[in-house]
N, C-alpha and C positions, 0 to 999 in steps of 0.2 A: 498363413498369409493374411487371410481375412481378419483373424483375431489380432494380428500385429497392427493392421491398418486401423482396426477399431480402437486399440489401445492408444495409438498415436493421435487419433481424432479426439479421444477422451482427454488425453493430456493437453492437447492444444486448446480444447474448450475450457479446461480448468485454468489455463494460463490466460485465455481470452474468452470469458463467458459470453455465450451468445454471439461470438464473432464480432463484438462491438468494435474492437480495434482493427480487426481485419477489414470490416466494411469501411471503416474510416480510411484505411490504406487503399482500398479499391476506389473510394471517392477521390483520394489524392491522385491516383493514376488517371482517373477520368478527367479530373480538373486540369492536369498537365496536358493531356491529349486535347481536351477542348480548348484550352487557352492557346496551344500551339496552332490548332486549326483556325481559330478565329483571328489570330495575329497574322497568319498567312493570307487569310481573306482580306484583312485590312491592308496588308502590304501590297496586294495586287491592285489596289485602287490608289496607292500613294507612290508615285514614281520617285526614285532616288532613295527610298528607305530599304534597308536590308530586311528581308523576311525572316532570316535566321535570328538577327538581333532582336527584332520585335517579338518573335516567338519566345526567345529566352527570357526577355523582360516580363512578358505576360505570364509565362509558366512559373517564373520565380515569385511573382506577386501572389498568384493564386495558390501555389504550393505552400508558401510560408504562411499565408492566412489560414490554411487548413491544418498544416502541421503544428502550428503553435496555438491552436484552439482545441482544448481537451474535450474528450467525449462527455457529453452532458445532454440535457433536454434540448429539443429543437429550438426553443425560444432562446435559451442561453447561448447556444452555438451561433445562432444568427447574430446576436448582439456581439459576441466575441469576434466573429469574422468581420463584421462591419467596423468595429473599433480598430482592429489590426489593419484593415483595408484603408481606412482614413489615414492612419499613421504612415503606412507605406506610400500612399499617394502623395502625402505632404513631403515625405522624404525624397521621392522621385522628382517632384516638382522643384524642390530646393536644389537638387542636383542639376536639373535642366537649367535653372536660372544661373547657377554658379558656372556651369559649362559655357553658357552664352556670354557671360561677362568676362570669363577668363580667356576666351579666344583660343589661340594656339597653345597656351599653357594649361588648358583645361585638364589634361590627364594628370599633370604634376599636382595641380591645385586639388583636384578631387582625391588623389591618393593621400595628400596631406590631411584633407578634411576627414578622411576615413578614420584617422587616429582620433579626431575629435568626436566623431560619431560613435566609435567604440567606447570612449571614455564616458560619454553621455549615456549610452545604452547600459553600461555596467553600473553606473551610478544610480540609475532608475530602478535597479533590482531590489533596492531596499524599500520601495514604496508599496509593495504588495504583490500577490501572486500574478495578477495580470501584467504588471510592469516587469516582473521577472521574465516573462515570456516575450513581451513586447520589446524590452530593452535588448535582449539577445538577438531577436529577429531584426531589429533596426541595425545592430552592429554587423550582422551578416549581410543584410540586403544592400548596404551601401556598396558592397563589392559589385553588385549588378549595375549600380549607377556608374561605377568606374569602367566596367567592361562595356556598358552600353555606349559610352562616349569614345571608345577606341575607334579610330578611323572616321570620326565625324559624329557630331551630336545629333540625337534624334529629335531634340527640341521638345515641342509640345507633346510628341508621341510618347515621351518617357512617362509622364504621369497618366496619360491615356491608357497605356498598357498596364499600369498598376490598377486602374479602375477596371479594366477588362478582366484581369486576373481575379480581382476580388469578386466581381459579379459572377464569373464562371464558378468559383469556389462556392459562392452562396447558392447558386442554382443547383449545382451538383449535390452539395451536402444536404440541402433541405428539400430539394424537389423529388428525386427518386425515392424508392422504398429504402428505409433504413431501419435497423433493429431498434426496438424501444428499450431504454434502460429499465423502465418499470416492469414491462412484461418479462424481460430477461431475469430480473430479480425474482419475480414471482415464480418463474419456472425453476430457477435454481433453488429457491426456498422450498418448493414442493419436493424436489429431489432430496434435499436435506431432511425434510420431515419424514419422507418415506424410509430413508436409510436409518434414521433414529428409531422409528417405530419397529422396523425389522430387527434392529440391534437389541431393542428392549425385549422383543419376543425371544430372541436367542438367549439373552441373559437369564430370563425367567424360566427357561426350559419349556416354552410354549410355542416354539417355532412351528410353522405349518408344515415344513418339509416338502412343499410342492416344488416341482422342477423350476417354476418361474421365479422363485425367491432365492437369489444368490446370497451366500453368506456375507455378512457385513462385519468388517473389523474396525477397531477404533481408529486406525490410521485412515480408513476410508472416510470416516466422519470428519477427521481433521482436514483432509483434502477438500471435501465438499464445503466445509466451513470456510476454508481459504477462498474458494470460489465465491462464496456468499459475501465475504469481506471485499473482494475485488469489485463485485457488483455494487455494494453499498458505497464504496469509495467513488464510484462513477455517478451516484445520485447527487443532486444538488442538496446542500445542507437544509434548505427550507422545504424540501420535498415532503409531502404529506402521506406518503405510502405507509400503510400499516401491515405488519406481519412480524416474522421472527427476525430480530436484529442479530448481527454477528455476536454481540455481547451475550444475548440470550442463548445463542447456539453454543457458545463456550460453556455457559452454565449447565446447559443440557448435557453436554459431553461429560462434564465433571460428575453430574448426578448419575448418569449411566455407569460411569466407572465405579461409583460408590455401590450401586446395585450389584454389579458383577463381582466386586471385591468382597462385599458382605455375604453374598450367596455362596461364594467359594469357601468362606471361612465358617459357614454353618456346619454343624455336625451332620452326618449322613441321615440320621433320623429326622432332623429339622428340615433338611432339604426335601426329603420324601414327603413329609407332611405338607410342606408348601406346595409341592407339585400336585398333591391330591386335594388341596383345599379349594373349594368352589369360590369362597370369598376372595382369595388371592387371585384366582383366575379372572373373576369379574373385574377386580381392580386393575389387573394388567390389561384386560381388553379395553376398559374405559381409557386408560392412559395411552394405549396404542392408537385408539380413535382420536384422542385429543392431539397427539403428536402429528398424526396424518392430516387432520383437518383444522386444528386450532379451535374446535368446538367441543362442547361437552355433550355427553349422552347420559340420560337419566339412568339411575340404578333400576334394576328390575323391580317393578311394583312401585317405583317412585313417580307417581303420576299425580296430576291435579294442578290447580292454579299456581303458577310461579315455579313449577318443577321443570326446569329446562336443562338439568344436567350441569349447572354451573358450579355445583359443589364438588370438592375433591372426593376421590373414591374413599369409601369407608375402610377402616383398618381392622375389621372384624377378624381378619386372619391371624392377628398377633396372638401368640400363646399367652394365656392369662393364668394358667395353673402354676402352682408353686414348684412343680417338679422340674420346670425348664431351667437349664443352667444359666448362670449370669452371662456367660460368653454368648450363648445363642440369643438370649434376650437382647444383648447389646447389638448384635449383628442385625437382628430383625428390626430393631428401632432405627438403625441406620437406613435400612431399606425403606421403612415407612417415611422417614424424613426426606429421603431422596424422591419418593413418589410424590410427596407434597410439593417439593420444588419443581418437579417435572410438570405437574398440573398447572402451576402458576406460570411457568416459563413458556409453555406451549400455546398460550393464548394468542389469537391472531389479531387482536385489536390494539397492539402496541406499536408505537412509531418506530420505523426502521432506523431513521437517523435521529439519534438522541440529542437533545439540546444540551450542550456543554456549558452554556452561559457565554457571556461575551468576554473575550480575552482582550483586555486593554493593553495593547503593546505600543500604544502611541508614546512618543518621546517628547519631552519638553522642547520647545523650539519649532514645532510644526514639521512640515515636510522636508525642510532643509536638513534637519537632524536625522531624518530617515534615509537620506541618500547614502549609498554605499561608497563613500569617498575612498576608503582604503582599496577596495576592489577596483574602483575606477582608475586609481593611480597605478595599480599593478598592471591593469590592461593597457593603459596608455604607454607606460614605459616598455612593456613587452612588445606591443605593436610597433613602437618606434625602433626598437632593436631589430625586430623582424624585417622591417622595411630596409634598414641599413644593411643587414646581411644580404638581402636580395640584391641591392645595388652593388655591394662590394664584390659579390661572387657571381654577378650577372646570371641569376637563376632564371630559368625559362618561365616558371610559374611561381613567382615570388608570392603571389597572393595566397597560395596554398599555405605558406608559412603563417601569414596573419590569420587566415581562416582557422587554422588549427589552434592558434593562441586563443581565439574567441571561444572555441568549443571546449578546451580543456580547463580554462580558468574557472574555479569554483569558489564558494564562500569560505572554504577551509583548506588547509594544506593537505589533509588526508584525502578529501574529496578530489582535489586537483591531481594528486598522485594516482588515485584510482582511475580517473578519467584519462589521464595520460597513458597509462598502461593499456586501457581498453582501446584508445584511439590508435596507438601504434600497432597493437596486435591485430585489431580489426582491419586497419588499412593494409597491413602486410598480407593478411589472408585474402582480402578482396583483390589486390593487385596480382598476387600469385594465381588466384583462380582465373582472372581475366587472361593472364599469360597462357594458362593451360587450355582455355577454351578457344582462344584466338586461332591457333593453327587449324583446329578441327572445323572451324566455321569461316575460314578465310574466304571461301567462295560463296558464302551465303550471308550477305550483309543484312538481308531482310530478317533472317532467323536471329541474328545477333540483336537487331533492333527489337524484335519481339521479346527476347530474353530480358533486355533492359526494361521494357515496359512492364512485363509481368512481375519483375522483381521489386517494383516500387512499393506495393502493399507491405512487403516484408519489413521495410524501413519503419513504418508506423507500428507494426505488431511488436517489434523488438526494441523500439526506441526507448521506452520506459522500463522494459523488463531486463534487457541485456544490451547495453550500448556497444559492446565489442562486436556482437553479431550485426547490429544496425550499421556500425561503422564499416564493417566488411562489405555489406550490401551496397552502401553508398559508394565506396571506392570501386566496386565492380561496375556500378552504373556509370560512374564518371569515366573510368578508363575505357570501357566498351563503347560508351556513347560518343566520346571524343574520337575514338579510332574509327567508328562507323560513320559518323556524320561529317567529320572534318578531315578524315583520311590521315590522321596523325599516326606515324609508325608506333606500334605497340612498345617498342624498345624505349622510345623517348618518354613514355609515360611512367617509366621507373622513377622518374623525378618526383612523382607524387609521393612515393614512399620516403625518400630522404628529405623532401620538403616538409612532410608531416613530422618526421623525427626532429628536424630543426625547430619547427614551430612548437612541438610538444616540449622540447628541452628548454626553449626560451620561456614559455609560459610557466613551466614548473620552476625554473630558476627565479622568476619574478615572484611567484607565490612563496618560495622558500626563503628568499633573501630580503624582499622588500615588504616590511611590516607584516611578517607572516602571521596568519591567524591559526595558531596551534590550538588543538582541542583539549589538551591535557587539563588546563584549569577549568574550562567550561564543563568537561566531563565530570570532574570531581564535584563541581557545584551542582550539576544536574543530578548526580547520584545522591548527594546529600538531600537535595530538595525532594527527590522522589521518595526516599525513605521517610522523610518528615511528612510528606503528603499521605503515605500509607499509614503512618502512625496517627495522623490527624483524622483520617478516615475511620480508623479503628476506634478513636475516642468518640466520634459522633454517633448519634442515635441512628439506627437503621430500621429495617422491617418493612418499608414500603417498596413494592417491586419496582416502580418507576424510578424512585430515588436511588435505589441500590444499583440499577442498571446504568443510570446517569453517572454515578460515582465510578462505577467500573469503567465506563467509556472514557471518563476523564483521566483515570489512572492509566488506562491502556494507551491513551494518546501520549501521556508523559513518558510511559515506558518505551513506546516506539521511537520517540525523539532521543531518549537515552541510548537505546540500542544502536541507532544510526550514528550517534556521536561516538559511541564505543568503537564502532567499526572504523570510523575515521581516525580515532586515536591509535588503534592497533596498526593501521597502515602507516601512520607517522612514525611509530616506534620501531616497527619491524616490517618494512614493506613486503619483503618476499614471503615471510611466514604468514602475513595477513591474507595473502591470496590463496594459500594452501589451507588456511584455517579461517574461513570467512565468518564462521559462527562459533560460538562457544557455549558452555553451559550457562553463562551469564544471561544470554538472550532468553533462554527458557525460564530461568529462575525469576528474572525481573517480571516477565509476563504473568506467571502463575502466582507470584506473591500478591499481586493486585486482586486476583480472583479469590484467593483464600481469605484475604483481609475482608472483602465484602461479604463472603459467605459466613465468616465467623461473626461479623457484626449482625448479620441477619438472624443467625441462630441465637445470639445473645439477646436480641430484641424479643424473640419468641419466649425465651426463658424468663426474662424480666417481666413481660406482660402476664404470662401464665402464673408466675409466682405471686404477683399481686392479686390476680383474680381468684386463684385457688387458695390464697392465704396459706401457702406452704411455709414450712418452717424457715426461720431466719438464717439457718446455717447455709442455705443455698446462696443467699446474697453474699455471704462472706466468702464462699468458695469462688463465686463469679468475680469478686473483687481481687482475690488472689490470682486467678487466671489472667485477668486484665493486667495486673502488675507484672506477672511473669512475662507477658508479651512486651509490655512497655520496657522492661529491663533489657530484654533481648534486642529491641530496636536501639536502645541507648548504647548497648555494648558494641553493636556493629558500627554505629556512628562514631563512637569514641575509640574504636580499634581494640576493644577488650575481648578476651576469650568468651566462649559460650557460658551462659549463666545456667545455674541449676537451682531448682526448688525441690529439695527432697520431700517425698511423700505426697506431693500435690496430685499426681495422677492417681495414686492409690486412693486417696481421700475422695477424689472425684468419682471413681468407679464405685466405691463403697456407698457414697451418698446417692447414686443414681436410682436404685429401686426404692429406697426409703423416702427420699426427698420428693420424688415425683408424685407420690400418693395416688397412683392410678391415673394421673392426668397425662394422656397420650401426647398432647402438644408439648408439654413440659419435658417429658421423657425424650422425645425425638430431638428437641432443641438442645437438651443436655448432652446427648450423645454427639450431636453435630458440633457443638462447641469444642469438645475435647478433640475430635477428629481434625477439625480445621486448625485448632491451635497447634497440634502436632505438625501439620503441614507448614504453617507459618514459620515455626521454629526451624524446621528442616531447610526451608528456603533461605532464611537469614543465615543459617550455618553454612549453606552452600555459597552464598554471596561473600561470606567472610573468607572462605577458602579461595574464592576467585579474586581476593584482594580488591574488593569492590571499590573502596574509597581511595585506593592507591593506584588505580588504573586497571583496566581489564586485562586478564591474562591473554 
């Protein structure tokens, strides 16, 4: 039982490192409670105003200010909450003025203006990340302007409640203790480093065997690295934190895999010699210390001025006698080259957030060209149809239809399809759960209210990770809350389910029929651009650690965009199968291709540099040119839809030239071996992408 609880805790922390999202959810809960309390206090001094109505308005303002402000540094979150608060206050003030001018027709006029607010909010999503959040928040929050004027306008108290909610969110989020994104990253980085060091000990056969050291597997490193990536995503791009970046962690994993694979392929005699070699042991110990701390430790006897352990471990353990087989020599050189990469990658003085350069996505014509006119039109038409259906069928909660339309409409048809399925499934689950809980707690309204309150943090935890779960929690909150606070019969709240289905259907129909944004063409364009980017990266000079990691980060960003587009494309082509097969081999191949391209370039740079310095024979340069052409031809073949290319004899010539051409130069030998290894991996990745029909749409 305790082990199961520990496993659940570990899994949750990897989903939400340091509890950053959970704490934000707790702050949302406290904001809602605080805003409700303060609104009730205000209502007690204002005769004629509904305390319930003011509480809903204040809680809506504060909750949306917090919900639509992503986890970041304290300063960034303060700025985000203030900007959203000003926007919502302006929105509520406009609603109050319109209600005052409209008189008895206020409800009808405000509902009509909701369509305009929705269209404007969706149009602003093209202006940038903040406006994506602010526009959707504006479209949702006009609903509270409409509800706030039912039965009489609050007048000036409408914008006052918006300010009250914003201030409450600001105080709650920035006042009490909150986890630091920087400290969380450092803690997760330390766990990654410790696991990497332990794994290296295991691979090298030098594990301590103590009871406190649990065995580490490569999938454990992958899970920890994903946690590291989540933390890095929460850091601001201009953050100056130094440590091991997620890109460096990926490279470390690959280097460790090389060490393990090469050691397994050594002959038994070679493995025994390495296990007994003191030089190999010292090299492993220094690397373990480097991985754990990011700092170097001097070699034994390596003392004196300037001797700080900054140099990589010596490779004195390499077999130098002629009796060693070419196979063992090749594998030992792979280990030596991996050790060199591990030493460089484990340094602690590298920036965590790598600069990718400025992406100029500005369009000619200024901000008017950036507005999402297509999405705005879809949202406006869908909202109009939703209103019409509500009036035609006299729906009890017609605004749920419109609210669902706002939530499911996305930038592409595939994303809208996915969000529609998540919204319907989550809502159904939440309503059914509320129906099951209601009879058991019918006599305990306070317990039901407590359940509603403590479920609020779950919305934030799952909102970005799994919207279906978040939608289920929201539906449970709404159904239980309305039944408890307003005494609505639980049976009547079934309407939330079919209202949601109507809204989801209308939103999906608008995305499908009205200027649909299908991702087929964009996927093929992105796929072609990605392969060309990898090929261009291969052509460029490498060898500098910071440049290589920046290029890897840039390629990984492009790969992530491509994978997301591929998923949307799958959903559009085969909706049902896309949910049962949400990932494919393409996802893995696209990511690892970028890594091996950068590693090949790095190894080629080492070979080129050492060839010039050592004045090695010119045949090496000719072989390098042949290998480059081999990879160029393979990239061209995939782009042109041609079968796999072959260059007979290239690999044999490469292996034959390895011991002779290196002339005893260790750096040249290790680079030579690494080039062949990574070239093989690149070809296999490209062959896999060809089988996945990469440029004709993902399988």
